[in-house]
C-alpha positions as CSV (number, residue, x, y, z in Angstrom):
1,M,20.7,31.3,33.2
2,A,17.1,30.8,32.7
3,D,15.6,27.5,33.7
4,S,15.3,25.4,30.6
5,E,12.0,23.9,31.7
6,S,10.5,27.4,31.6
7,I,11.4,28.0,28.0
8,K,8.6,27.1,25.7
9,H,10.1,26.1,22.3
10,A,6.8,25.2,20.8
11,K,3.0,25.2,21.4
12,Y,1.2,21.9,21.3
13,D,-2.4,20.9,20.9
14,Q,-4.5,20.9,24.1
15,G,-7.6,19.4,22.6
16,G,-8.5,22.1,20.1
17,V,-7.9,19.7,17.1
18,N,-10.4,17.2,18.3
19,A,-12.9,20.0,19.0
20,R,-12.6,21.3,15.4
21,I,-13.0,17.8,14.0
22,L,-16.1,17.1,16.2
23,S,-17.6,20.5,15.3
24,K,-17.8,19.3,11.7
25,E,-19.5,16.0,12.5
26,T,-22.7,15.4,10.6
27,K,-25.3,14.8,13.3
28,A,-26.9,11.5,12.8
29,D,-30.6,11.0,13.7
30,F,-30.9,8.0,16.0
31,R,-34.3,9.0,17.4
32,R,-36.0,6.0,15.7
33,V,-33.4,3.5,16.7
34,E,-34.7,1.6,19.7
35,A,-32.1,-1.2,19.8
36,A,-29.7,-1.5,22.7
37,S,-26.1,-0.6,22.1
38,L,-22.8,-1.9,23.5
39,K,-20.6,0.9,24.7
40,I,-17.0,0.3,23.5
41,R,-14.1,2.5,24.4
42,A,-12.3,3.8,21.3
43,S,-9.3,5.9,20.8
44,F,-8.0,7.5,17.6
45,S,-4.6,9.3,17.4
46,S,-4.1,9.9,13.7
47,A,-5.8,12.7,11.8
48,E,-7.1,10.1,9.3
49,G,-8.6,7.8,11.9
50,K,-10.3,10.7,13.7
51,R,-11.8,12.2,10.7
52,L,-13.0,9.0,9.1
53,F,-14.6,7.9,12.4
54,V,-16.4,11.2,12.8
55,R,-17.6,11.4,9.2
56,Y,-18.5,7.8,8.5
57,F,-19.1,5.6,11.5
58,N,-22.6,6.9,12.2
59,T,-23.4,6.8,8.4
60,F,-22.4,3.1,8.4
61,Q,-24.3,2.3,11.6
62,L,-27.6,3.9,10.5
63,G,-27.3,2.2,7.1
64,I,-26.7,-1.2,8.4
65,H,-29.4,-0.8,11.1
66,F,-31.9,0.0,8.4
67,I,-30.8,-3.0,6.3
68,S,-30.7,-5.6,9.1
69,V,-33.6,-4.5,11.2
70,I,-36.1,-2.2,9.5
71,S,-36.1,-3.6,6.0
72,R,-36.3,-7.2,7.3
73,T,-39.8,-6.4,8.6
74,R,-41.2,-5.9,5.1
75,L,-38.8,-7.5,2.5
76,N,-37.8,-11.0,1.8
77,H,-35.3,-12.2,4.4
78,D,-33.2,-14.0,1.9
79,D,-32.8,-10.8,-0.2
80,V,-31.8,-8.8,2.9
81,A,-29.3,-11.5,3.8
82,K,-27.7,-11.2,0.4
83,V,-27.3,-7.4,1.0
84,E,-25.7,-8.1,4.4
85,G,-23.4,-10.6,2.7
86,L,-22.2,-8.0,0.2
87,I,-21.3,-5.6,3.1
88,R,-19.6,-8.4,5.1
89,E,-17.6,-9.4,2.1
90,Q,-16.5,-5.9,1.5
91,M,-15.5,-5.5,5.1
92,D,-13.5,-8.7,5.0
93,K,-11.5,-7.5,2.0
94,V,-10.7,-4.1,3.6
95,T,-9.7,-5.9,6.9
96,D,-7.4,-8.2,5.0
97,Q,-5.8,-5.3,3.2
98,L,-5.2,-3.3,6.4
99,N,-3.8,-6.4,8.1
100,Q,-1.4,-7.0,5.2
101,S,-0.3,-3.4,5.3
102,I,0.3,-3.5,9.1
103,D,2.3,-6.7,8.8
104,G,4.3,-5.3,5.9
105,A,5.1,-2.2,7.8
106,E,6.2,-4.1,10.9
107,A,8.4,-6.4,8.7
108,L,10.1,-3.3,7.3
109,F,10.6,-2.0,10.9
110,Q,12.4,-5.2,11.8
111,A,14.4,-5.4,8.6
112,H,15.8,-1.8,9.0
113,G,16.3,-1.9,12.8
114,I,13.5,0.6,13.6
115,T,12.5,0.1,17.2
116,S,9.9,2.9,17.8
117,A,7.1,4.5,15.8
118,A,6.3,8.1,15.3
119,T,3.8,9.5,17.8
120,Y,1.4,12.4,17.6
121,D,1.6,15.6,19.6
122,T,-2.1,16.2,19.3
123,V,-4.5,14.9,22.0
124,P,-6.0,11.4,21.2
125,M,-9.7,11.4,20.5
126,E,-11.1,9.0,23.2
127,L,-14.8,8.3,23.5
128,D,-17.3,5.6,24.3
129,V,-19.0,4.4,21.1
130,G,-22.5,3.0,21.2
131,V,-22.3,-0.1,18.9
132,L,-25.6,-1.5,17.6
133,S,-24.5,-4.6,15.8
134,S,-21.7,-7.0,15.0
135,S,-21.3,-5.2,11.6
136,S,-20.9,-1.9,13.4
137,R,-18.3,-3.4,15.7
138,R,-16.4,-4.7,12.8
139,Y,-16.4,-1.4,11.1
140,L,-15.2,0.3,14.3
141,E,-12.3,-2.3,14.2
142,I,-11.5,-1.4,10.6
143,L,-11.2,2.3,11.6
144,G,-9.0,1.3,14.5
145,K,-6.7,-0.7,12.2
146,L,-6.4,2.3,9.8
147,D,-5.5,4.5,12.8
148,Q,-2.9,2.0,13.9
149,L,-1.3,1.9,10.4
150,M,-1.0,5.7,9.8
151,P,2.0,6.4,12.2
152,L,3.8,3.2,11.0
153,L,3.7,4.6,7.4
154,Q,4.9,8.0,8.6
155,T,7.8,6.4,10.5
156,L,8.9,4.5,7.4
157,E,8.8,7.7,5.4
158,I,10.8,9.6,8.1
159,H,13.5,6.9,7.9
160,E,13.4,7.0,4.1
161,V,12.5,3.3,3.9
162,I,9.6,4.3,1.6
163,T,9.0,7.5,-0.3
164,T,6.6,10.2,0.5
165,Q,4.7,9.5,-2.7
166,A,4.4,5.8,-1.8
167,V,3.0,6.8,1.6
168,D,0.5,9.2,0.0
169,I,-0.7,6.6,-2.5
170,E,-1.2,3.9,0.1
171,R,-2.9,6.2,2.6
172,A,-5.3,7.6,0.0
173,A,-6.2,4.1,-1.3
174,L,-6.9,2.7,2.2
175,K,-8.9,5.7,3.2
176,R,-11.0,5.4,0.0
177,K,-11.7,1.7,0.8
178,V,-12.8,2.5,4.4
179,R,-15.1,5.2,3.1
180,D,-16.5,2.9,0.5
181,V,-17.7,0.5,3.2
182,A,-19.9,3.2,4.8
183,N,-21.1,4.7,1.5
184,G,-21.9,1.3,0.2
185,A,-24.0,0.5,3.3
186,R,-25.8,3.8,2.9
187,N,-26.5,3.2,-0.8
188,L,-27.8,-0.3,-0.2
189,A,-30.0,1.0,2.5
190,T,-31.4,3.6,0.1
191,R,-32.2,0.9,-2.4
192,L,-34.0,-1.2,0.2
193,R,-35.9,1.9,1.3
194,R,-37.1,2.3,-2.3
195,E,-38.2,-1.3,-2.3
196,M,-40.2,-0.7,0.8
197,N,-41.7,2.5,-0.6
198,A,-42.7,0.6,-3.8
199,L,-44.3,-2.0,-1.6
200,D,-46.1,0.6,0.5
201,V,-47.7,2.0,-2.7
202,R,-49.1,-1.4,-3.6
203,R,-49.9,-2.5,0.0
204,P,-49.9,-0.4,3.2
205,P,-47.9,-1.8,6.1
206,M,-49.8,-4.4,8.2
207,V,-50.0,-4.1,11.9
208,G,-46.6,-4.6,13.5
209,E,-44.7,-4.0,10.3
210,A,-42.4,-1.1,9.7
211,S,-42.9,1.4,6.9
212,A,-40.1,2.7,4.9
213,D,-39.5,5.6,7.3
214,G,-38.9,3.1,10.1
215,E,-42.1,3.6,12.0
216,D,-44.1,0.6,13.2
217,T,-47.7,0.4,12.2
218,L,-50.1,0.1,15.2
219,P,-53.8,-0.7,15.3
220,G,-55.7,2.3,14.1
221,D,-52.7,3.9,12.3
222,V,-53.3,5.5,8.9
223,S,-50.8,4.7,6.2
224,P,-48.6,7.7,5.5
225,Q,-49.6,9.9,2.7
226,R,-47.5,9.4,-0.5
227,E,-46.3,13.1,-0.5
228,D,-44.7,12.4,3.0
229,L,-42.4,9.8,1.6
230,P,-38.9,10.5,0.3
231,V,-38.3,11.6,-3.3
232,A,-37.0,8.1,-4.0
233,V,-40.7,7.0,-4.3
234,V,-41.2,8.7,-7.6
235,E,-37.9,7.8,-9.1
236,E,-38.1,5.5,-12.0
237,E,-38.7,1.9,-10.8
238,P,-39.7,-1.1,-12.9
239,E,-43.4,-2.0,-12.7
240,A,-43.9,-5.0,-10.4
241,T,-46.8,-7.1,-9.3
242,G,-47.4,-9.3,-6.4
243,V,-44.4,-9.2,-4.1
244,A,-41.6,-6.7,-3.6
245,P,-38.9,-7.0,-6.2
246,S,-35.8,-8.8,-5.2
247,P,-32.9,-6.5,-4.2
248,A,-30.5,-8.9,-5.8
249,A,-32.4,-9.0,-9.1
250,A,-32.7,-5.2,-9.0
251,G,-28.9,-4.9,-9.3
252,L,-27.8,-4.0,-5.8
253,D,-24.2,-4.8,-6.8
254,E,-24.3,-1.7,-8.9
255,V,-24.6,0.6,-5.9
256,A,-22.0,-1.2,-3.9
257,P,-18.5,0.2,-4.4
258,S,-16.1,-1.9,-6.2
259,P,-13.7,-3.8,-3.9
260,G,-10.8,-2.4,-5.8
């Protein structure tokens, strides 16, 4: 009789899944980011957690860095703080929703006598993440909560506590909210970049200030030529005089995703 241990009933992932996911990662350009980062160990087991981290964490991190660091060198600090407040408020709402979903799933586990959760046969994605700010740390925590919730929902579906359709609906809704945080930060950063571009047209950056491309202006520097700036410079903007237009007055809430 053949040794049962030598019989291979199935083939399992040996890291190929993570390699495929990482191969599709959009390479973010951190060459102009001079801030120190805190290295935090992160692990993602679910397909949703892995893909959302790879596709959106760096998008969020670059957006929030531009908002909190670069735009603050040129724009009104109160206006920048309002933008940061919009993002924090959105992250708070998503965190609360994820916590409620996790608590609800755990309550269903207890009510139905479920003692163990489904596990993944794929290799976890484990990596040291360079975190630039408290906002980036909070977004990383949001991604971790989503990753924690996914196998709980799958377990409840396996035990027929909730339907497959209900799992699909909740999963899609939560993934959209997590994506919206990153996309919202990117859109708000783009709006502030336009504010800085408009200010550069009226007044070149002074010594020590950052231009809209994130470069500091040093003594002897020449202001960048207008054709070197992003296309956003020539998009329709209201005429303004004196100081840079307030981001809040410009309708920044229109580019932030709705909390629902």
